[in-house]
Structures are given as structure tokens and as C-alpha cells.
N, C-alpha and C positions, 0 to 999 in steps of 0.2 A: 504494500500500500504506500502511495506517495505521501509526502508531508502534507500537501494540500488536501488530499482525500482523508488522511487521518485527522486533520484539523476539522474538516467538515463533519466527520463522523462524531468526533468529540463534542462539537458544538450542537449537533443534532441530539446527542444524548442528554445534554444540559437543557436545551430549549424544548425538546419534544417534537420539533418540526423536522420532517424528513429532509435530508440533505438533497436528495434527488429532486424534490419539489422545488427547492430554492434554485437549484441549478437550471431546472426546466423553465422556471419563471424568468430567470436572468437571461437565458438564451432566447426566449420569446420576446422579451423587451428589446434585446439587441437586434433581433430580426426586424421587429416593427420599426425601430428607429432607422435602421438601414433602408427599409422600404420607403419610409417617409422621405429620407434624404434623396433616394433615387427618383422619387416623384418630383421633388423640388428641382432636381437637375434636369429631368426630362421636360418639364413644363416651363422652365425659366432659365435665365442666364445668371442667376445668383451664384456667386462662388462659395461653395460649401467645402470645408475641409472634411477629412475622414471623420465620421461620427461612430466610434465604437468598433469593436473587433469584427462585426459582421458586415461592415460597410466597406465597399470597394468602389471608389469613385471611377476607376478605369473600366470596371465591368459593365456590360450592357444592362440596362434597367430591366429587372424582372417584372415586366409590365403586367402580364396577365394576372399575377397574384398580388403585386404591390399596389394595385389601384385601391385596395381596401384602405390604404392610408392617404388617398388623394384629398379628402376633405381637409385633413390636418396639414398636408403639404400646401394646399391652396391658401390656408391662413397665413403661412409664411410668405407665399408669393404676393398676396394682396396687402400684407402688412405695411409696406412703404406708402402705398396709395391711401390706405385707411388712416395712417398717421398724418399724412399731408392734409387730408380732409378735416380731421379732428383739430389740427393746428391752425389751418387757414379759415375754417368755418366761422370762428368768432371774430375774425378781422373785418375790415371794411371792404374787402374785395367782393366784387359781384359774385353771386352764387354760381353763375354759369362759368365764370373764370375758374373757380375752385373745382368745379366738375370737370372742366376741360383739362386742367393740370393733372387731376387724378387719373383720368383716362390715358393721357399721354404718358404719365409715369408708369402706369401698369403695362403699357405697350413696350416701354423701354425694358422693364424687368423681364417680360416674356419674350422679348425679341420680336414683337408683333406677330407672334406665333398664330394666334387665332385670327387676327386681322388679315393675314395673308391667305388663310383658307377661306375666309368670308368673301374676299375679292375674287379668288379663283372660282368659287362656286357661282358667284353672280355672273362672271364672264362666261363660264362654261354653259350654265343653264340658260343664260340669256342669249348667247351668241351662236350656239351650235344647234344643228338641225338633225343630227344623228347621234347615237350613243358614242360612236367612235370619235366623232368630231368634238363632242363635249369633253370627253376625257382628254383628248389632245390639247384642247384649249386650257383645261385645268392644269396640265403639266407645264404649260408655257409660263415662264417667270415674269413676262410682261403683263402689265395691267391694262385692260381695255376700258371702254366707256362704261359698260355695265359694272365692272369692278370698281372703277373710280367713284361712280355714283353711290354704290353700295357702301364703300368705305366712308364717304362723307356722311351718308345718312346714319349709319350706325354710330359714328363718332358724335354727331350732333345729338342723337337720341340719348346715348349713354351719358354724355356730359350734362345735358339738360336735366335728365332724371336724377343724377347725383346732386346737381345744383339744387333741384327742388327738394331733395332729401335734406340738404343742409338747411334750407329755409324752414322746412317743416319740423325736423327733428333736432336741430342744432348741430354743431360740428361733431361732437362726440357720438351722437346718435347716428348721424350719417356715416361716420367711420365704421360703426358696428354693422350698419347695413352693407357697406362695401365688403366687409369680411364675410358676412353671411351669404351674400350673393356669390362670391367667389367659391366658397366651400360647397355650394349646391350646384352651381352651373356646370362645373367640370364633370362630376359624376353623372349628371343628367345627360350630358352629350354622349357619354360612353354607352348609353342604352342603344344608340344607333349601331354600335359594333356587334351587339347581340341580336337586335331585331332584324338587321339587314345582312345579306351576304356581301363579301368584298366585291367591289366593282372591277377590280383589277387582280389578276392572279399574283402579281408582284407588289401589291400595295401594302397599306398599313396593316391589314388583317394578317398577312403572312409575315411581315417584318417584325412587328411588335408582339404578335400573338393576341388572339381575341380574349377578352376578359373572362376569367373564371366566374361562373354564375354567383357563387357564394361571396367572392371578393367584390363583385359589383354590388351585390345586395348590401354588404357591409359598408361600402362607400356611400350608397344612397341613404342608408340609415344614419351614418355619420354626418352626412350633409344635412339631413333633416334635423338631427340633434343640434348642430351648429345654428341652423336657422331658428329653431325653437329657443335656443339659449340667448341669441344675440338680436335677431330681428323681431321676434314675438313681443318682448317687453317694450320695444320701441314703437312698432307699428300697430300692434294689436292682433287679435286672433283672426278677425275677418280678413284683414289685409294680408296676413301671412298665408292663410288658406288660398286666397285669390292669387297670390304670387306663385305658390307651388302649382296650382291648377293651370295658370296661364303659361308658365314655363314648360311644364310637361306637355301641354297641348301644342305649344310652338315647336318643341323638339320633335314631337310625333308628326306634326305637319311637314316639317323639313324632311323627316325620314320618308314620308309618303311621296314627297316631291322628288327626292333622290332616287327612290325606287323607280318612279316613272321616267325620270330623265336619263339615268345611267345604270339602272338595274341593281343598285346597292350603295354601299358607303365607300368613301375614300378618306384619307387623312384630312383633306380639305373640308369634306362634309362634316367630320367630327369637330374640326376647328370652328366652322361656321355655327355648328350646334351649340358650342360654348357661348358665343356672343348672343345667339338667339335666346338661349336660356337666361343669360344675364339680363337682357332687355325685358323678357317676360317677367322675371322676378322683380325687377325694379318697377315696372308698370303696375304689377299687382300690389306691391307694398305701398304705392302712392295713390291707388284708386280711392 
């Protein structure tokens, strides 16, 4: 028996707690922390050092399983924007300016990850007349007229809605709303990866791995818990339920459109789903 094992057995004899249970709990905590870090790195450009023995920043993100930690990773990703809203909300800046700065900062943190997908989907769905042509347009890095209009529209919508949240809930309340929306929108968009087949054989579904059902369920429950803890006290029960209903309906509508236009989902569709869910959540919370 090693010194460490002997120490654990001795401690177990004193406390009555099985040493294997403690080691199992410690291992699970390390795994969950590593999965959360992997989700932060996957969805943002935030520089995270290695967090614990199970975390390997150089390894591919264990996407299919790690998404169970996505709501908590989303809190980290949205924290700079939420803090900015909380700090600038009480100042004399116009609410729309605060909202615009918050949206812009979030785009910087994520590398405009979702905005790129939103523009590609608008260009492909709006400019193509066949499935093949739509997919071809969506792979093109250039932004067309449909994509430009869509980008401008979503930016104005999100900035205006966050600005209205500042006016209605004050800076701190609006900051909590930004966090809650981020934690729920990303898991909701991943429903598209389960409800639809991949539109491309070499697309996101094959490269990242489709979400495990129980991991996605955990992510949705976690997102709902964050919304209940942060948005419900600020906006009230009716608005919170309206937000969840609108967001889920908007994502499902996008999924139906994607099935009709390209026969399934792509990474761009999932990215567009995140912004669609964000807008639905913000609209519902402000109704």
C-alpha cells in the first residue's frame, strides 16, 4: 500500500467516510471543471490556463459529453458583458449605448462566433435556390446582402433589448438578465443537433460529435436553473415563462426552416440558433 493510500485508509477509519467515495467525488469534480473549461475555450477566445489534473487545454473538446457544463461555461463567457452593463447602467449614458457596448463586447469575447453563423444562414437561405447552392453559399466566408442585413438587424434588436432591460431593471438587474440569457440560449440551440440530421457528411455533426441525450438534458436543466435563479427574481414568473416559450419556439422554427432549406443542421445553423434564442429570451423577459 502506498503512503497516500495508507493515509486515506487511516483517515477513513477516523472519519467513517469511505476513502473511495472521496476519491470518486474528487475525480468527478475535476472532470466537470475540465469540461467547463473546455466549453469556455470552445465557445470563446478567453485565455484559460490549465484548470486541474483532468484539464488538457491542447486536447480536443469532449463536446458530446461536456455540453452538460455549457450553462456554467456560458456564465463565464457572458460575465464581461454583464459586468459592463451593471457598471454603465447607473451612469448617464443612453441605455441603447450601454446595450450596444454589451453586444459588441460579447462578440469580441466569442470571436463573433454566433454572428458569423447568423450571417451565413441568412445569405444561404436567402440567396440560394437549391440545397447544394445554399450550402455552398454558407461555406463562403464573404458576407452578402442578406447576411449584412441580418447582422445589422440582430445587433440593433439585441442592443435595444438590453438597453430596455437597463431602463426597466436597472444596471444590476440587466446584468443578471444578460447572464441568464447566455446560460439558456446556448443549450437551447444545441437541440437542433439532436432534432435534425447533419446537412453535410463532413460538418459539425461529424467533427464535434452530436450531443449525448443525457448531457443535453443536463445542460437544459442547468440553463433553466440559471434563468430561475437570476432572471425570475428580476422579471417575474410570467415574463420568465414567456421568455422560455418564445425562445424555444424560435429555435424550433429555425430548425423547421433549416430542414426545409438544407435538409438538416450545420454549425452555422446552430450559431444562428444561439442568437435566435437570445432574442427570444430577451423579448419574453421584456413583454
